[in-house]
N, C-alpha and C positions, 0 to 999 in steps of 0.2 A: 514370285507369281508369274505365270505365263498367260498371255492373252491370245485370242484368236477371233476370227469373224468369217462370215460368208463373203462372197466376192463383192457384193454391193455394199457391204458394211452395215446393213440393217440389223442383222443378228450378230451380237457380240457376246463372247464368253470369257471367263477367267478360270484358271486352275491354280489353286494355292500351292499344292504339293508339286514335287517334281514328277516328271513322266516316269512311270514305273517300268514300262516295257514297250517295245515296238514289235508289231507282228502283222501277219497277213491272215485275215479271216478267210475261211474256205466256204462260207455260205454263198448262195447263188447271187445275191445282190452285191456282196463285196467282191466276188470274183469278176463281175461285170464292171464294177467301178475301177478295179485295179489299184485301189488305194492302200497305202500302208496305214494301219491303225496304231494308235498309241493308247495306253491304259493309264488311267488316273483313278484315284479314290473318288467314289460318287459324292461323298460329303465335301470334297475339295473342289468340285466343279459347280459353276453357276452361270446362268444366263444373265448378263447385265444390261442387255438392250435387245429389243425386238422379239421377245418371247411370243407375242401375239402373231408374229409373222412366220412362225414355224409351222410346217405341215408335218403331220405324223403319218408314217407309212408302216404297215404291219402286214404279215402274211402267214400262212401255215398255222402255227400254234398261237399266233398273236401275242407272244410273250416278249420277243425282242421289239424294241421301239426305235425306229430310224427317223431322224428329223432332218428336214430340208427347209431352206429359205423359200418362201412363197414368191418372192420377187425374182431372185436370180437362179433359183433351183439348186444351189450348192448344198451338198450334204454336210451338215455341221457336226453331228454327233449321234451316238446311239447308246442304248442300254441293252446289253447282251441278254440272251436267254438264260445264261448261267448266273446273271446278276441283275435281274430286272429292277 
């Protein structure tokens, strides 16, 4: 199992399976963040603390779902348009 969190630690998550791939997304928000994305199976990912502290951001087709911590503003995870 792998764990992660936002910067302030309010939002924490776990991933049961291994990371499937690393990649760079080419959408406008990901290009601006400059972050490398990792892919895991949706059923293996879960928020273990701070779910109420997540802010959802969507644009354009409103299919992809991007989540940020309301306290520190760190982008924690997203669900892609191709796998909402």
